[in-house]
C-alpha positions, 0 to 999 in steps of 0.5 A: 545508474546512481547508486545509493548506500543504505543508511541504517539509522534507527533500531526499535524493539518489535511487537510482542507475538502471541504468547510471548513475553516482553523479554522475548519479543516476536521480532526486532525492527531496523529502520533504513533510509533508502533515499532522502532529499528533494527538489522542493517542487516534487517528492517521492511517494508510494514506495512499494516493493516486490521480491524475486525469490532466490538464494539472495532475493532481489527486491524491486521497489517502485515509486513516483514523483508527486508535484507539491503544487497540486493534488495527486499530480503523479508522473512516471513510475520509477524503480529502485532495486537491491540484489543484496538485501538492502546493502546497496540500491540502484536507481531511481530509474524512470520507466517513462515509456512503459509506466509513464503518462499517456495522452488521450483525446480532448486534452486528457492525460492518464497516468498509472499510480498507486502501484504495488509489485508482488511476486506471483509464485505460480507463474514465476512473474513479478506482477505490479497492480495499481490504477489509473488517474486522469488529468485535464489541465494538469488537474485531477478530473472530478471523480463523478466524471472520471473513468478509472481502471485497474492497471497492471504490468510485469517485470523482466528481472534480467532486462530490468524492464517493465511491460507497458501497463494495461487496463484490467477488463471489467464486467460490462456493468455501470457500477465499474465506470470508476474502478481501480485497485490503487494501493490495495494488498492482494492475496495470491492463491495456491492455484495461481488465481488472485484475490484482488480488492477494488473500489468503484462507483458508477458515472455520476456516483457519489459513493465508492463501494468495495468488492473482491475480485477473483482474477486469473493470471497466466504470466502476462494477462490479468483477467476477472473470473468472479466478483464478490459481494458489494460492501458499502458505507454511503456517507462522505465519499464511501469506501476506498483502498481495501487491503486483504490478508489470509491468516489460518484459512480466514480472509481479512479485509481492512477498508478506508473511510473518511471518518474511520477505518473498517474491517471485515472477514470471509471464509472464502475470500469473496463474500464478506460479513458486515463491516465493523469499525476498527477499535481497540480491544476495549471497544474504543475507536482506533482513531485511524481515518481517511487513509490506508492500512495494510496487513502483516502476517506471521505464524500465530499472529496477525498484525495491522499497520496504520496511522491514527489520531491521538499521538501528538500528531495534530500538526501532521496532515490527517494524522498520517504519522507516525506509522504504527504496528499492532497485533490484531485479535482475529476473533474480535477484529480489534487491535490490542492496545498494549501491543502497539509500537511505532514502526516509523516515527513522525518527522512532520510529514505524512506516512499514510501511503506505504506497502508491505513486502514479505522479503523471505522467511526471516524478514518483512519490510514496510516501505514508506516515503515522507510526503512533503505536503502539509495541511491547508490552506497552503498544502505545498508549504513543505517547510511545515514538514521540514521544521520537524525534520522531514526531507522526503526520506524513503524508508524501509522498516525491516521486521526481523522475525525471531523464529518461524516463517511468515504465513506467505498467504497461509491457508 
């Protein structure tokens, strides 16, 4: 396998922690480039990593190619891996047999995508979860007639092999016709159950809704035990890409919508309060819209990683770069404006599809790739991204905590 050196090319001061002064920031950040360059026909997207813990953790990152000539045309998942905390990487290794496209009747092709590996401590298994996407004539089928499932697979670290992805069996209800967990951040409970956010709509439905599932996992099979309350904003396309965190015994859910991002909270992880638009601490709109956001947790502070308008980024598709990190006020459910820092700078390409990985007690990584499609009318014109410096770099922004431990799903 091709071996990529890890190139460290940028260091940034971190976000101030709760009660810390500017002279004593909560963390430092280094930005590493895992890979860069592309063939001008496709680009790497969705790099997200899981950790196999140990004295020297093993980090397994999955990503896949997207064709520039179409919308969400994904191919087999690939793996990159580091056994030395990012000094060297192996890969990418394509897992076509187990994590590749599959043929279905009537000329339909199905792929697993929007994947996120995460260590399941109770069973000692690296479990990846995403969803499916279906194509006809190599175009995404329209959502109202496209069935969709949550897809999951497990990893054998010795054989460096992923199991064949399987669909999660959902309750036999019409609302789950188009239902998946693409790009979502899950929470694993101490008893081994998994709180998994999903978004779904019935056949022919116009709006997507969100709920959190309580799932069982026995080390091989994922199964649904319970479904939480249904959250809805029935405008545009509805709600998508929910991500979940637990902080000091309370659960927090951030959700994508075409016009703005939403947040809510829960005491039990399944039943959530009314949605609130994401705002700054002064009550003004955060400016994040039509893309995902994810959580970082640490000791006494909760953080959001997001993109937004108003950052000299009108040339970036949907304002999806730079990637910001900001501290959240968990009582008011807002981002403290003075805490915002650039986590990954913009270079013309969007950075909206990313992942969070708790590597160990001292480091949390944010992994993201420069997606080399631009604003219309010619979405495939990658030169519009390249003229600002983008080249499909895959980044790992490494948050180095200065004290204490990450919450690791703290209750």
